[in-house]
C-alpha positions in Angstrom: -0.3 -0.2 -0.1 1.2 3.8 -1.4 1.3 5.9 1.4 -0.3 9.4 0.5 2.1 12.3 0.1 0.9 14.4 3.4 2.9 17.9 1.8 0.5 17.9 -0.8 -3.6 16.9 -1.8 -4.4 15.4 -5.1 -6.9 18.3 -6.7 -9.1 15.4 -7.1 -8.7 15.4 -2.6 -10.8 18.9 -3.5 -13.8 17.9 -5.5 -14.1 15.3 -3.8 -14.3 16.8 0.0 -16.9 19.1 -1.6 -19.0 15.0 -2.5 -18.0 13.7 0.4 -14.8 15.3 2.7 -14.2 11.4 4.9 -13.6 9.9 1.5 -10.8 12.2 2.1 -10.1 11.7 5.4 -9.7 7.5 5.5 -7.0 8.3 2.3 -5.0 10.3 4.1 -5.9 9.6 7.7 -6.6 4.9 7.0 -4.2 5.0 3.5 -4.0 1.7 4.0 -8.0 0.6 3.8 -8.8 1.9 0.5 -10.2 0.6 -1.8 -9.4 0.1 -5.5 -13.2 -0.1 -7.7 -14.0 -1.0 -10.8 -15.3 2.2 -11.5 -12.6 4.3 -10.7 -10.7 2.2 -13.2 -13.1 2.2 -15.3 -13.1 6.6 -15.2 -8.8 6.4 -15.5 -9.3 4.5 -19.2 -11.9 6.4 -20.4 -9.3 9.6 -19.9 -7.4 7.6 -22.0 -8.8 7.1 -25.1 -10.1 10.3 -25.2 -6.8 12.4 -25.3 -6.4 10.0 -28.8 -10.1 11.2 -29.8 -9.0 15.2 -28.5 -5.9 15.2 -31.5 -8.0 14.2 -33.6 -11.0 17.1 -31.8 -11.8 20.8 -33.2 -11.2 23.0 -30.8 -14.2 24.5 -31.5 -15.6 22.3 -29.3 -13.7 25.1 -26.6 -15.1 28.4 -28.4 -11.5 28.7 -29.5 -10.3 29.1 -33.2 -6.7 28.2 -32.8 -4.0 26.9 -29.7 -1.2 24.3 -28.5 -2.6 21.2 -26.4 -0.5 19.7 -24.0 -2.7 16.4 -22.3 -1.6 14.8 -19.1 -0.1 18.0 -17.5 1.9 16.7 -13.8 1.6 19.9 -11.5 2.6 20.5 -8.2 2.5 23.8 -5.8 4.3 24.4 -2.6 2.8 27.1 -1.6 -0.9 25.6 -2.4 0.0 22.6 -1.3 -1.9 21.0 -4.7 -0.7 18.7 -7.2 -2.6 16.6 -9.8 -2.5 15.9 -13.3 -4.4 18.1 -16.1 -5.9 16.2 -18.5 -5.5 19.0 -21.3 -4.0 22.7 -21.1 -4.6 24.4 -24.2 -2.6 28.2 -24.8 -3.7 30.7 -27.5 -2.3 31.5 -29.2 0.5 29.4 -28.0 2.5 28.8 -24.8 5.7 30.7 -26.0 3.6 34.5 -26.7 3.8 36.3 -24.2 0.4 37.4 -24.2 -0.8 34.1 -24.7 -4.0 33.0 -22.2 -4.6 29.3 -20.9 -7.9 27.4 -20.9 -8.2 24.1 -19.0 -9.9 21.3 -19.6 -10.9 18.3 -17.4 -12.8 14.8 -19.0 -15.6 13.7 -16.8 -16.9 10.3 -17.8 -20.8 11.3 -16.5 -23.7 12.3 -18.8 -25.2 14.5 -15.5 -24.3 17.9 -15.4 -21.3 18.7 -13.2 -22.4 19.9 -9.5 -20.0 22.2 -8.0 -18.1 19.3 -6.9 -16.8 19.4 -10.2 -16.3 22.9 -11.2 -14.3 23.0 -7.5 -11.7 20.4 -9.5 -11.2 23.2 -12.1 -10.2 26.2 -10.4 -7.9 24.3 -9.3 -5.9 23.4 -11.8 -6.6 26.5 -13.1 -4.6 28.3 -9.7 -2.2 25.7 -10.7 -1.1 26.2 -14.0 -1.0 29.8 -13.3 1.8 29.5 -10.8 3.4 27.2 -13.2 3.4 27.9 -16.9 2.9 32.3 -15.0 0.0 33.0 -17.8 -3.2 33.7 -16.9 -6.0 31.3 -16.4 -10.2 33.0 -17.1 -12.1 29.9 -18.3 -12.2 26.0 -18.1 -14.1 23.4 -19.2 -15.7 19.6 -18.3 -15.5 18.1 -21.1 -18.4 14.9 -20.7 -17.0 11.8 -22.4 -20.3 10.1 -22.6 -21.9 12.7 -24.5 -19.1 13.8 -26.3 -20.1 17.2 -25.3 -18.2 20.0 -22.7 -19.6 22.4 -20.3 -18.2 25.8 -19.8 -16.6 26.8 -15.9 -15.6 30.3 -15.4 -12.5 31.0 -13.3 -13.9 33.6 -11.6 -13.3 35.3 -8.3 -15.4 33.6 -6.5 -14.7 29.8 -7.9 -11.0 30.6 -6.6 -11.7 31.4 -3.5 -13.9 28.8 -2.9 -10.8 26.5 -3.9 -8.5 28.6 -1.9 -10.8 28.0 1.0 -11.3 24.1 0.6 -8.2 23.6 0.3 -7.2 24.6 3.3 -10.3 23.0 5.3 -8.8 19.6 3.6 -5.0 20.3 5.4 -6.5 21.1 8.4 -9.2 18.0 8.9 -5.8 16.1 8.1 -3.0 17.3 10.5 -6.0 17.6 13.2 -7.0 14.0 11.7 -11.0 14.7 12.8 -13.5 12.7 11.4 -15.7 15.1 9.7 -18.9 14.7 9.8 -20.5 12.7 6.6 -22.4 14.4 3.3 -26.5 15.7 4.4 -27.5 14.0 1.9 -27.2 9.8 2.9 -28.4 9.0 -0.7 -23.8 9.9 -1.5 -24.1 7.1 0.8 -25.6 3.9 -0.7 -22.6 3.4 -3.0 -19.7 4.5 -1.4 -16.7 2.3 -0.9 -16.8 3.5 2.5 -20.2 2.8 3.9 -19.5 -0.1 5.9 -16.3 2.3 7.8 -19.2 4.9 9.1 -21.1 3.8 12.5 -23.1 7.3 11.8 -24.6 6.4 8.8 -27.3 4.1 8.0 
């Protein structure tokens, strides 16, 4: 079993914290119990296949006429305490242009509209790539793989604030090892791989 990197959290932890904070807590405070589900494996395979299709897809999908694409971009910020692998970054018109801007794209293996937790993840990638590349990010997209459809996510000041606050909450929970409360909706618990560890969830 791999021990989690406690110096930084994953971008996906930011998304998961909004959905159910206990999953993140279990990952870092009780790492030995984390199961790997078929759904997780299926999602990883879908992302890999989508990269091949993306290379042939028009940038009009993201409201762009031109741009330079970068796939599977590893990002890490000691300042923010976050790391992750961005599915797609598009530098417009290209990364070497000093006036360039970046568009971030996150693949989602779902037909449902992205909830606030997925938008938080896109916002986190925006902050990471701004720091790493020194280029501004005004827009992100969530690409729904089953629908072949992109959903726009403005990188607003409020989204940026929400990302920073969520990172702080996750880091505090890990440092104090205080078990967070379960999600408000118990419907989220029905198929959760951690349900058997939550004695207060029925």
